[in-house]
C-alpha positions as CSV (number, residue, x, y, z in Angstrom):
1,X,17.3,-8.4,7.7
2,X,15.7,-9.1,4.4
3,X,18.4,-9.7,2.0
4,X,19.2,-7.6,-0.9
5,X,17.5,-9.2,-4.3
6,X,14.5,-9.8,-2.1
7,X,11.4,-8.9,-3.7
8,X,10.0,-5.8,-1.7
9,X,6.8,-6.7,0.3
10,X,3.2,-6.4,0.0
11,X,0.6,-5.5,2.7
12,X,-1.4,-7.9,2.4
13,X,-0.8,-10.7,4.9
14,X,-2.1,-13.1,7.4
15,X,0.1,-14.4,10.5
16,X,-1.5,-16.2,13.9
17,X,0.1,-18.7,16.8
18,X,-1.1,-20.4,19.0
19,X,0.3,-21.6,22.9
20,X,-0.8,-22.7,26.4
21,X,0.6,-22.4,29.8
22,X,-0.5,-24.3,32.3
23,X,-4.4,-24.2,32.4
24,X,-4.9,-21.4,29.5
25,X,-4.6,-21.2,25.5
26,X,-4.7,-18.6,23.8
27,X,-4.7,-18.1,19.8
28,X,-3.5,-14.9,18.2
29,X,-4.5,-13.9,14.7
30,X,-2.8,-11.3,12.8
31,X,-4.3,-9.9,8.8
32,X,-3.0,-6.7,7.0
33,X,-4.7,-5.4,3.5
34,X,-3.3,-1.9,2.3
35,X,-3.5,0.9,3.7
36,X,-1.6,4.1,2.9
37,X,0.2,4.4,6.4
38,X,0.0,2.1,9.7
39,X,-3.4,1.7,11.2
40,X,-2.9,-0.8,13.9
41,X,-6.3,-2.8,15.4
42,X,-6.8,-4.7,18.3
43,X,-8.9,-7.0,20.1
44,X,-8.0,-8.1,23.6
45,X,-10.2,-9.6,25.7
46,X,-10.4,-8.3,28.9
47,X,-7.5,-8.0,31.3
48,X,-5.1,-8.2,28.6
49,X,-5.2,-5.0,28.3
50,X,-1.7,-3.9,29.9
51,X,-0.5,-5.8,26.7
52,X,-1.5,-3.2,23.5
53,X,1.7,-0.7,23.9
54,X,4.2,-3.2,23.6
55,X,2.1,-4.8,20.8
56,X,1.6,-1.7,19.3
57,X,5.2,-0.6,19.6
58,X,6.4,-4.0,18.1
59,X,4.1,-3.9,15.1
60,X,5.5,0.0,14.4
61,X,9.0,-0.8,14.7
62,X,8.6,-4.3,12.3
63,X,5.9,-2.9,9.7
64,X,5.9,0.9,7.6
65,X,2.2,0.7,6.4
66,X,-1.0,-1.3,5.5
67,X,-4.2,-2.1,7.8
68,X,-3.2,-4.3,10.8
69,X,-5.9,-6.5,12.7
70,X,-5.1,-8.3,15.8
71,X,-7.7,-10.9,17.9
72,X,-6.4,-13.0,20.9
73,X,-8.9,-15.3,22.8
74,X,-7.6,-16.6,25.6
75,X,-9.7,-20.0,27.2
76,X,-9.1,-21.8,30.4
77,X,-9.5,-25.1,31.2
78,X,-9.6,-25.0,34.7
79,X,-12.4,-22.5,35.3
80,X,-9.9,-20.5,38.2
81,X,-10.3,-17.6,36.9
82,X,-12.6,-14.7,38.6
83,X,-15.0,-11.3,37.3
84,X,-14.2,-8.9,39.8
85,X,-15.3,-5.2,39.5
86,X,-12.8,-1.7,38.9
87,X,-14.5,0.0,41.5
88,X,-12.8,3.1,40.3
89,X,-13.7,2.7,36.6
90,X,-17.3,2.2,38.1
91,X,-17.3,5.3,40.2
92,X,-16.0,7.5,37.6
93,X,-18.8,5.6,34.8
94,X,-21.6,6.6,37.6
95,X,-20.1,10.0,38.1
96,X,-20.1,10.8,35.1
97,X,-23.6,9.1,34.6
98,X,-25.2,11.3,36.4
99,X,-24.3,14.5,35.1
100,X,-25.6,13.6,31.5
101,X,-29.1,12.4,33.4
102,X,-28.7,15.6,35.1
103,X,-28.7,18.0,31.7
104,X,-31.5,16.6,30.8
105,X,-33.9,13.6,30.7
106,X,-31.8,10.5,30.1
107,X,-33.1,6.4,31.2
108,X,-30.5,5.3,33.5
109,X,-28.4,2.5,32.3
110,X,-28.8,-0.6,32.9
111,X,-26.6,-3.0,34.9
112,X,-26.1,-5.0,31.9
113,X,-24.9,-1.3,30.8
114,X,-22.1,-0.8,32.9
115,X,-20.6,-4.3,33.2
116,X,-20.1,-4.0,29.1
117,X,-18.0,-1.1,29.6
118,X,-14.3,-1.6,29.0
119,X,-12.6,-1.3,31.5
120,X,-15.2,-1.6,34.4
121,X,-15.4,-5.5,34.5
122,X,-11.9,-7.4,35.2
123,X,-10.9,-11.0,34.6
124,X,-8.3,-11.8,37.4
125,X,-7.0,-14.8,38.2
126,X,-7.9,-15.6,41.5
127,X,-5.2,-16.2,43.5
128,X,-2.8,-17.5,41.0
129,X,0.8,-16.7,42.1
130,X,2.6,-13.4,40.3
131,X,5.5,-15.7,39.1
132,X,2.3,-17.7,37.2
133,X,1.3,-14.6,35.6
134,X,3.9,-12.8,34.7
135,X,5.3,-16.3,33.5
136,X,1.8,-16.8,31.0
137,X,2.2,-13.2,30.1
138,X,5.5,-13.7,28.8
139,X,4.8,-16.4,27.2
140,X,1.9,-15.0,25.3
141,X,3.7,-12.0,24.5
142,X,6.5,-14.7,22.4
143,X,3.9,-16.4,20.4
144,X,2.7,-12.7,19.7
145,X,6.6,-12.4,18.2
146,X,6.0,-15.5,16.0
147,X,2.8,-14.5,14.8
148,X,4.4,-11.4,14.0
149,X,6.8,-12.6,11.7
150,X,4.6,-15.5,10.1
151,X,3.0,-12.7,8.9
152,X,6.0,-10.6,8.1
153,X,6.9,-13.6,6.3
154,X,3.2,-13.9,4.5
155,X,3.2,-10.4,3.1
156,X,7.2,-10.8,1.8
157,X,6.1,-14.1,-0.4
158,X,2.9,-12.1,-1.6
159,X,5.2,-9.6,-2.4
160,X,7.1,-12.3,-4.0
161,X,4.4,-12.9,-6.5
162,X,3.7,-9.2,-7.5
163,X,7.3,-8.8,-8.0
164,X,6.9,-10.9,-12.2
165,X,3.6,-9.2,-12.4
166,X,4.9,-5.4,-11.7
167,X,8.3,-6.8,-14.2
168,X,5.5,-7.9,-16.9
169,X,4.7,-4.1,-17.1
170,X,7.7,-2.8,-16.9
171,X,9.1,-4.7,-20.2
172,X,5.8,-3.3,-21.7
173,X,6.9,-0.4,-21.0
174,X,9.9,-0.5,-21.9
175,X,9.0,-2.2,-25.0
176,X,6.6,0.6,-26.2
177,X,9.4,2.8,-25.1
178,X,11.5,1.7,-27.5
179,X,8.6,1.4,-30.1
180,X,7.4,4.9,-30.1
181,X,11.9,5.9,-30.1
182,X,12.0,3.8,-33.9
183,X,9.1,5.5,-35.1
184,X,9.8,6.6,-38.6
185,X,7.3,9.2,-38.4
186,X,9.4,10.8,-35.9
187,X,12.0,11.3,-39.2
188,X,11.5,16.0,-39.8
189,X,11.5,14.3,-43.5
190,X,8.8,12.1,-42.1
191,X,7.0,15.2,-40.8
192,X,8.2,17.6,-43.8
193,X,6.2,15.1,-45.8
194,X,3.2,15.0,-43.9
195,X,3.4,19.4,-44.0
196,X,3.5,19.0,-48.3
197,X,0.6,16.8,-48.0
198,X,-1.2,19.0,-45.7
199,X,-0.7,22.8,-47.3
200,X,-1.1,20.6,-50.7
201,X,-4.7,20.4,-50.1
202,X,-6.1,23.5,-49.2
203,X,-3.0,25.5,-52.0
204,X,-4.7,25.1,-55.5
205,X,-2.6,22.4,-57.1
206,X,-1.0,25.1,-59.7
207,X,0.1,27.2,-57.0
208,X,4.1,26.5,-56.6
209,X,4.8,25.8,-52.5
210,X,7.9,27.6,-51.4
211,X,10.1,24.3,-50.9
212,X,12.5,26.5,-48.2
213,X,9.6,28.1,-45.9
214,X,8.0,24.4,-46.1
215,X,11.1,23.0,-44.8
216,X,11.3,25.7,-42.1
217,X,8.4,24.6,-41.0
218,X,8.8,20.6,-40.7
219,X,12.2,21.8,-39.3
220,X,9.6,23.4,-36.1
221,X,6.8,21.5,-35.9
222,X,9.7,18.4,-35.3
223,X,11.0,20.3,-32.5
224,X,8.2,20.6,-30.9
225,X,7.1,17.4,-31.3
226,X,11.0,15.9,-30.0
227,X,9.5,13.4,-27.7
228,X,13.7,12.0,-26.8
229,X,13.7,13.8,-23.4
230,X,10.5,11.9,-22.0
231,X,11.8,8.8,-23.6
232,X,14.7,9.0,-21.9
233,X,13.1,10.1,-18.9
234,X,11.1,6.9,-19.0
235,X,13.5,4.6,-19.8
236,X,15.5,6.1,-16.2
237,X,12.1,5.5,-14.5
238,X,12.2,1.9,-15.1
239,X,15.4,1.8,-14.0
240,X,14.9,2.9,-10.7
241,X,11.1,0.9,-10.8
242,X,13.3,-2.0,-11.4
243,X,15.8,-1.0,-8.7
244,X,13.6,-0.4,-6.0
245,X,11.6,-3.5,-6.5
246,X,15.0,-5.9,-6.3
247,X,16.0,-3.5,-3.0
248,X,13.8,-6.0,-0.9
249,X,13.2,-2.8,1.8
250,X,9.5,-1.1,1.8
251,X,9.1,1.1,-1.0
252,X,5.3,1.6,-1.6
253,X,5.5,4.9,-1.7
254,X,8.0,5.6,-3.6
255,X,6.9,3.6,-6.1
256,X,3.4,4.5,-6.5
257,X,5.4,8.4,-6.7
258,X,7.4,6.7,-9.3
259,X,4.0,6.0,-11.5
260,X,2.6,9.5,-11.5
261,X,5.6,10.5,-13.0
262,X,5.0,7.9,-15.6
263,X,1.9,8.8,-16.5
264,X,3.1,11.9,-16.3
265,X,5.9,11.6,-19.4
266,X,3.0,9.1,-21.4
267,X,0.7,11.9,-21.2
268,X,3.4,14.9,-22.6
269,X,4.3,11.9,-25.4
270,X,0.1,11.8,-26.4
271,X,0.1,15.6,-26.5
272,X,3.6,15.9,-28.5
273,X,2.9,13.2,-31.3
274,X,2.3,14.1,-35.1
275,X,1.5,10.8,-36.4
276,X,-0.4,8.1,-35.9
277,X,2.2,5.3,-34.8
278,X,3.3,7.5,-31.7
279,X,0.2,8.0,-31.0
280,X,-1.4,4.5,-30.5
281,X,1.8,3.5,-29.0
282,X,2.0,6.8,-25.9
283,X,-2.2,5.6,-25.6
284,X,-1.0,2.0,-25.1
285,X,1.2,3.0,-22.9
286,X,-0.9,4.8,-20.6
287,X,-2.8,1.6,-19.9
288,X,0.0,-0.5,-19.1
289,X,1.4,2.4,-17.6
290,X,-2.6,2.3,-14.8
291,X,-2.8,-0.9,-15.1
292,X,1.1,-1.5,-13.1
293,X,0.3,1.1,-10.7
294,X,-3.1,-0.5,-9.6
295,X,-0.9,-3.6,-8.7
296,X,2.0,-0.7,-6.8
297,X,-1.5,0.2,-4.5
298,X,-0.3,-3.2,-2.6
299,X,3.1,-2.6,-2.1
300,X,4.1,-2.3,1.2
């Protein structure tokens, strides 16, 4: 189990392990990259298909997201392995082929093609004792567990490298939020001055301005342009993102949703902006949020 202060894991990583039991040697390779869900792809040599349910169960219990590719390479030193035909599987294939040929003009299947179908040709261990085969399979599964643990460690290490990058983005968002919050252009007085200047350009300079009405309009614009709620929500999102990043558990989906909320508040802030400083900071805020979201796509 991860410690409380561990960073969340990435979806990118690699794990491998190799072993030997008597004359049989093997090598596991496990790789994972980004994915919206958990997608597992297995490449097992003939005769080892029975391992698939166990492998999928262990991966599903260990990982929550990622495109995971697993390959097993097995070699023998003594040449004691023997190839045999699965008669039941071959009979089914031949029956299906006959039905297909009866429905149209199809070329007959080649012997090579038949033997290349999965399940038709099996690898046996000759006269090998059952307890030896069981011991080897147990050793191969134990080796897989080591490879999977290495993958988990690799993904967590990659998450550790992503954490400071995302924290840097969060710090930039915090700075821009504080900058918008302290902008003097947000004050009713500044809005009133800008409104007075705009109205003066429209009216004849000799025409007196209704100060009371001007003040009311300025106050109304100030209310419409107030982004304090958006800034408060952005600060809450920053705290939530930092908590998720320090939780040590997969949080990629929640962080991605939170990035959308960040962007929504930034858009609203830009739409409400009525001064150059807030507009500039709001646009910079959107750019940083997009950069952060790109990094979040790598988080499990």
